[in-house]
C-alpha positions in Angstrom: -148.3 39.8 -96.2 -147.3 43.5 -96.4 -149.8 46.3 -96.7 -148.3 49.5 -98.1 -149.2 52.6 -100.0 -149.5 51.9 -103.8 -147.1 53.6 -106.2 -147.3 54.4 -109.9 -145.4 51.3 -110.7 -148.2 49.3 -109.1 -150.9 50.5 -111.6 -150.6 47.3 -113.8 -151.2 45.2 -110.7 -154.1 47.3 -109.6 -155.6 47.0 -113.1 -155.0 43.2 -113.1 -157.0 43.0 -109.8 -159.8 45.1 -111.4 -159.9 42.7 -114.4 -160.7 39.9 -112.0 -163.9 41.5 -111.0 -165.1 43.1 -114.2 -167.7 40.3 -114.6 -169.4 41.6 -111.4 -168.7 45.4 -111.6 -168.6 46.1 -115.3 -165.6 47.3 -117.3 -162.9 49.0 -115.3 -159.6 48.4 -116.8 -160.3 50.5 -119.9 -162.5 53.0 -118.1 -160.7 56.5 -118.1 -162.7 57.4 -114.9 -161.4 54.4 -113.0 -157.8 55.2 -114.1 -158.3 58.8 -113.0 -159.6 57.6 -109.6 -156.4 55.4 -109.3 -154.3 58.4 -110.1 -156.1 60.7 -107.6 -155.6 58.1 -104.9 -152.0 57.6 -105.7 -151.4 61.4 -105.5 -153.2 61.5 -102.2 -151.4 58.4 -100.9 -154.8 56.8 -100.2 -154.3 53.8 -102.4 -153.1 50.7 -100.5 -151.8 47.4 -101.8 -151.4 44.1 -100.1 -148.3 42.1 -101.4 -146.4 39.0 -100.5 -142.7 38.3 -100.9 -142.0 36.4 -104.1 -145.5 36.9 -105.5 -145.4 38.8 -108.8 -149.0 40.1 -108.5 -150.7 41.9 -105.6 -152.9 40.1 -103.1 -155.4 43.0 -103.0 -155.9 46.7 -103.3 -158.0 49.4 -101.7 -158.9 53.1 -102.6 -160.0 55.1 -99.6 -161.1 58.7 -99.1 -162.5 61.1 -96.5 -164.9 64.0 -96.5 -164.7 67.0 -94.2 -167.7 65.8 -92.2 -165.7 62.8 -90.9 -167.3 60.4 -93.3 -164.8 58.0 -94.8 -165.3 55.9 -97.9 -164.0 52.6 -99.1 -164.1 53.5 -102.8 -162.8 50.2 -104.1 -161.5 47.1 -102.4 -160.6 43.9 -104.3 -158.8 40.7 -103.2 -157.2 38.5 -105.8 -159.3 35.4 -106.5 -156.5 33.1 -105.3 -156.0 35.0 -102.1 -159.7 35.3 -100.9 -160.5 34.0 -97.4 -157.0 34.5 -96.2 -157.4 37.8 -94.3 -156.2 40.1 -97.1 -159.4 42.3 -97.2 -159.3 42.6 -93.4 -155.7 43.6 -93.4 -156.3 46.2 -96.1 -159.2 47.6 -94.0 -157.3 47.6 -90.8 -154.4 49.4 -92.3 -156.7 52.0 -94.0 -158.4 52.7 -90.7 -155.1 53.0 -88.9 -153.6 55.3 -91.6 -156.6 57.5 -92.5 -159.4 57.5 -90.0 -159.3 60.3 -87.4 -162.5 59.5 -85.4 -165.1 59.9 -84.4 -166.7 59.3 -87.7 -168.4 56.9 -90.1 -166.9 54.6 -92.7 -169.1 53.8 -95.7 -168.7 51.2 -98.4 -171.1 50.5 -101.3 -171.4 46.9 -102.3 -173.9 44.6 -103.9 -177.6 44.7 -103.0 -179.0 41.6 -101.4 -180.7 40.6 -104.7 -177.5 40.9 -106.8 -176.0 37.6 -107.9 -172.6 38.8 -106.7 -173.9 39.3 -103.2 -173.5 35.6 -102.3 -170.8 34.5 -104.8 -168.4 37.4 -104.0 -169.0 37.4 -100.3 -168.7 41.2 -100.0 -171.8 41.7 -97.9 -170.7 39.1 -95.4 -167.2 40.5 -95.4 -168.4 44.0 -94.4 -170.7 42.6 -91.8 -167.8 40.6 -90.2 -166.0 43.9 -90.0 -168.8 45.6 -88.1 -170.6 47.3 -90.9 -174.4 47.3 -91.1 -176.5 47.5 -94.2 -178.1 50.9 -94.8 -179.9 52.6 -97.6 -179.8 51.5 -101.3 -177.2 53.1 -103.5 -177.3 53.9 -107.2 -177.1 50.8 -109.4 -173.7 49.6 -110.5 -172.4 50.2 -114.1 -173.7 46.7 -115.1 -177.1 47.7 -113.8 -177.1 45.6 -110.7 -178.4 46.7 -107.3 -176.0 48.3 -104.7 -176.3 49.1 -101.0 -174.5 51.3 -98.6 -172.8 49.6 -95.6 -171.9 51.8 -92.7 -169.7 51.5 -89.6 -169.2 54.0 -86.8 -165.7 54.7 -85.6 -164.7 56.1 -82.2 
């Protein structure tokens, strides 16, 4: 597996990843706001892609950002359905921290609330907890109306 900065030529692959999770997050592939977010992250070099030799589609993708107060944000992280449970998400997060985090600070991710059907099926809450994140305050509902929660991790 190779984790590298995403390029403009990778946008179709990023959108294909997004299409795999639209049933949990609501429409993304046709959302101009999502496309604008991809473009911003490409320009800032804060979009990462996990790929594998010989594989035509990406294994996963991540959009990451930082604020001036040393708060870092996982804006979007998706692993292809056929690549889940193989360390792709962990590799994306490890690379993002290595590239972008200049501690000390805090990394935040917003994922499903405990009562959301995707909380168990998608495994996102358990994924973040395995990476040392802890559940924090509720976040605004997702575009499909489901509950969301902030997960937070301190970095040295």
